[in-house]
PyMOL CGO cylinders between C-alpha atoms (Angstrom):
from pymol import cmd
from pymol.cgo import CYLINDER

trace = [
    CYLINDER, 130.93, -170.46, 140.24, 133.20, -173.17, 139.48, 0.3, 1, 1, 1, 1, 1, 1,
    CYLINDER, 133.20, -173.17, 139.48, 136.76, -172.90, 140.98, 0.3, 1, 1, 1, 1, 1, 1,
    CYLINDER, 136.76, -172.90, 140.98, 137.76, -174.91, 138.74, 0.3, 1, 1, 1, 1, 1, 1,
    CYLINDER, 137.76, -174.91, 138.74, 136.21, -173.27, 135.20, 0.3, 1, 1, 1, 1, 1, 1,
    CYLINDER, 136.21, -173.27, 135.20, 136.72, -170.34, 136.84, 0.3, 1, 1, 1, 1, 1, 1,
    CYLINDER, 136.72, -170.34, 136.84, 140.66, -170.76, 137.60, 0.3, 1, 1, 1, 1, 1, 1,
    CYLINDER, 140.66, -170.76, 137.60, 141.04, -172.06, 133.79, 0.3, 1, 1, 1, 1, 1, 1,
    CYLINDER, 141.04, -172.06, 133.79, 139.47, -168.88, 132.16, 0.3, 1, 1, 1, 1, 1, 1,
    CYLINDER, 139.47, -168.88, 132.16, 141.57, -166.55, 134.11, 0.3, 1, 1, 1, 1, 1, 1,
    CYLINDER, 141.57, -166.55, 134.11, 144.38, -169.41, 133.13, 0.3, 1, 1, 1, 1, 1, 1,
    CYLINDER, 144.38, -169.41, 133.13, 144.22, -168.42, 129.41, 0.3, 1, 1, 1, 1, 1, 1,
    CYLINDER, 144.22, -168.42, 129.41, 143.49, -164.20, 129.91, 0.3, 1, 1, 1, 1, 1, 1,
    CYLINDER, 143.49, -164.20, 129.91, 146.87, -164.27, 131.77, 0.3, 1, 1, 1, 1, 1, 1,
    CYLINDER, 146.87, -164.27, 131.77, 148.26, -166.78, 129.30, 0.3, 1, 1, 1, 1, 1, 1,
    CYLINDER, 148.26, -166.78, 129.30, 147.55, -164.38, 126.33, 0.3, 1, 1, 1, 1, 1, 1,
    CYLINDER, 147.55, -164.38, 126.33, 148.59, -161.45, 128.50, 0.3, 1, 1, 1, 1, 1, 1,
    CYLINDER, 148.59, -161.45, 128.50, 151.81, -162.06, 128.87, 0.3, 1, 1, 1, 1, 1, 1,
    CYLINDER, 151.81, -162.06, 128.87, 152.79, -164.11, 125.72, 0.3, 1, 1, 1, 1, 1, 1,
    CYLINDER, 152.79, -164.11, 125.72, 150.27, -162.46, 123.37, 0.3, 1, 1, 1, 1, 1, 1,
    CYLINDER, 150.27, -162.46, 123.37, 149.66, -164.33, 119.50, 0.3, 1, 1, 1, 1, 1, 1,
    CYLINDER, 149.66, -164.33, 119.50, 152.37, -164.59, 117.00, 0.3, 1, 1, 1, 1, 1, 1,
    CYLINDER, 152.37, -164.59, 117.00, 152.15, -161.49, 114.38, 0.3, 1, 1, 1, 1, 1, 1,
    CYLINDER, 152.15, -161.49, 114.38, 148.91, -160.05, 117.05, 0.3, 1, 1, 1, 1, 1, 1,
    CYLINDER, 148.91, -160.05, 117.05, 149.96, -156.07, 117.44, 0.3, 1, 1, 1, 1, 1, 1,
    CYLINDER, 149.96, -156.07, 117.44, 148.64, -154.02, 121.09, 0.3, 1, 1, 1, 1, 1, 1,
    CYLINDER, 148.64, -154.02, 121.09, 145.78, -152.96, 120.06, 0.3, 1, 1, 1, 1, 1, 1,
    CYLINDER, 145.78, -152.96, 120.06, 144.61, -157.30, 118.60, 0.3, 1, 1, 1, 1, 1, 1,
    CYLINDER, 144.61, -157.30, 118.60, 145.89, -158.14, 121.95, 0.3, 1, 1, 1, 1, 1, 1,
    CYLINDER, 145.89, -158.14, 121.95, 144.11, -155.58, 123.85, 0.3, 1, 1, 1, 1, 1, 1,
    CYLINDER, 144.11, -155.58, 123.85, 140.32, -156.47, 122.20, 0.3, 1, 1, 1, 1, 1, 1,
    CYLINDER, 140.32, -156.47, 122.20, 140.88, -160.13, 122.58, 0.3, 1, 1, 1, 1, 1, 1,
    CYLINDER, 140.88, -160.13, 122.58, 141.75, -159.57, 125.83, 0.3, 1, 1, 1, 1, 1, 1,
    CYLINDER, 141.75, -159.57, 125.83, 138.87, -156.92, 126.41, 0.3, 1, 1, 1, 1, 1, 1,
    CYLINDER, 138.87, -156.92, 126.41, 136.88, -159.27, 124.64, 0.3, 1, 1, 1, 1, 1, 1,
    CYLINDER, 136.88, -159.27, 124.64, 138.08, -163.04, 127.25, 0.3, 1, 1, 1, 1, 1, 1,
    CYLINDER, 138.08, -163.04, 127.25, 137.03, -160.22, 130.79, 0.3, 1, 1, 1, 1, 1, 1,
    CYLINDER, 137.03, -160.22, 130.79, 133.81, -160.02, 128.83, 0.3, 1, 1, 1, 1, 1, 1,
    CYLINDER, 133.81, -160.02, 128.83, 132.92, -163.48, 128.18, 0.3, 1, 1, 1, 1, 1, 1,
    CYLINDER, 132.92, -163.48, 128.18, 134.04, -165.19, 130.81, 0.3, 1, 1, 1, 1, 1, 1,
    CYLINDER, 134.04, -165.19, 130.81, 131.38, -162.24, 132.58, 0.3, 1, 1, 1, 1, 1, 1,
    CYLINDER, 131.38, -162.24, 132.58, 128.82, -163.48, 130.76, 0.3, 1, 1, 1, 1, 1, 1,
    CYLINDER, 128.82, -163.48, 130.76, 129.63, -167.10, 131.31, 0.3, 1, 1, 1, 1, 1, 1,
    CYLINDER, 129.63, -167.10, 131.31, 129.21, -166.49, 135.63, 0.3, 1, 1, 1, 1, 1, 1,
    CYLINDER, 129.21, -166.49, 135.63, 133.19, -167.29, 135.86, 0.3, 1, 1, 1, 1, 1, 1,
    CYLINDER, 133.19, -167.29, 135.86, 134.20, -164.30, 137.27, 0.3, 1, 1, 1, 1, 1, 1,
    CYLINDER, 134.20, -164.30, 137.27, 132.08, -160.63, 138.99, 0.3, 1, 1, 1, 1, 1, 1,
    CYLINDER, 132.08, -160.63, 138.99, 132.02, -157.73, 137.21, 0.3, 1, 1, 1, 1, 1, 1,
    CYLINDER, 132.02, -157.73, 137.21, 134.00, -156.58, 139.59, 0.3, 1, 1, 1, 1, 1, 1,
    CYLINDER, 134.00, -156.58, 139.59, 136.98, -158.79, 138.52, 0.3, 1, 1, 1, 1, 1, 1,
    CYLINDER, 136.98, -158.79, 138.52, 136.00, -157.57, 135.04, 0.3, 1, 1, 1, 1, 1, 1,
    CYLINDER, 136.00, -157.57, 135.04, 137.08, -154.17, 136.46, 0.3, 1, 1, 1, 1, 1, 1,
    CYLINDER, 137.08, -154.17, 136.46, 140.45, -155.34, 137.14, 0.3, 1, 1, 1, 1, 1, 1,
    CYLINDER, 140.45, -155.34, 137.14, 140.85, -157.64, 134.16, 0.3, 1, 1, 1, 1, 1, 1,
    CYLINDER, 140.85, -157.64, 134.16, 140.26, -154.27, 132.43, 0.3, 1, 1, 1, 1, 1, 1,
    CYLINDER, 140.26, -154.27, 132.43, 141.71, -152.03, 133.89, 0.3, 1, 1, 1, 1, 1, 1,
    CYLINDER, 141.71, -152.03, 133.89, 145.13, -154.58, 134.62, 0.3, 1, 1, 1, 1, 1, 1,
    CYLINDER, 145.13, -154.58, 134.62, 144.47, -154.93, 130.04, 0.3, 1, 1, 1, 1, 1, 1,
    CYLINDER, 144.47, -154.93, 130.04, 144.23, -151.02, 129.44, 0.3, 1, 1, 1, 1, 1, 1,
    CYLINDER, 144.23, -151.02, 129.44, 147.56, -150.27, 131.66, 0.3, 1, 1, 1, 1, 1, 1,
    CYLINDER, 147.56, -150.27, 131.66, 149.25, -152.82, 129.19, 0.3, 1, 1, 1, 1, 1, 1,
    CYLINDER, 149.25, -152.82, 129.19, 148.06, -151.42, 126.08, 0.3, 1, 1, 1, 1, 1, 1,
    CYLINDER, 148.06, -151.42, 126.08, 148.88, -148.01, 127.32, 0.3, 1, 1, 1, 1, 1, 1,
    CYLINDER, 148.88, -148.01, 127.32, 152.64, -148.83, 127.97, 0.3, 1, 1, 1, 1, 1, 1,
    CYLINDER, 152.64, -148.83, 127.97, 152.75, -151.04, 124.66, 0.3, 1, 1, 1, 1, 1, 1,
    CYLINDER, 152.75, -151.04, 124.66, 151.91, -147.76, 122.57, 0.3, 1, 1, 1, 1, 1, 1,
    CYLINDER, 151.91, -147.76, 122.57, 153.47, -144.75, 124.50, 0.3, 1, 1, 1, 1, 1, 1,
    CYLINDER, 153.47, -144.75, 124.50, 156.51, -143.54, 122.06, 0.3, 1, 1, 1, 1, 1, 1,
    CYLINDER, 156.51, -143.54, 122.06, 154.60, -144.92, 118.50, 0.3, 1, 1, 1, 1, 1, 1,
    CYLINDER, 154.60, -144.92, 118.50, 155.92, -142.09, 116.08, 0.3, 1, 1, 1, 1, 1, 1,
    CYLINDER, 155.92, -142.09, 116.08, 157.57, -140.22, 118.85, 0.3, 1, 1, 1, 1, 1, 1,
    CYLINDER, 157.57, -140.22, 118.85, 161.07, -141.89, 117.12, 0.3, 1, 1, 1, 1, 1, 1,
    CYLINDER, 161.07, -141.89, 117.12, 161.76, -143.82, 120.23, 0.3, 1, 1, 1, 1, 1, 1,
]
cmd.load_cgo(trace, "trace")
């Protein structure tokens, strides 16, 4: 596994996690993060365990983002 490519891949994922694209809603951000995690595993940049951690982190963010929607918060 190429450490430089892995570092670049994870930096790309973290950037999207911390700064979603303009006009990207929570669901779109979540789907994009999951897609990147899958792509990075498929390309051999990360292991299945690392992919699982990224998905868990993205799911937590998504859950927090949608909490209270529709509840008048």
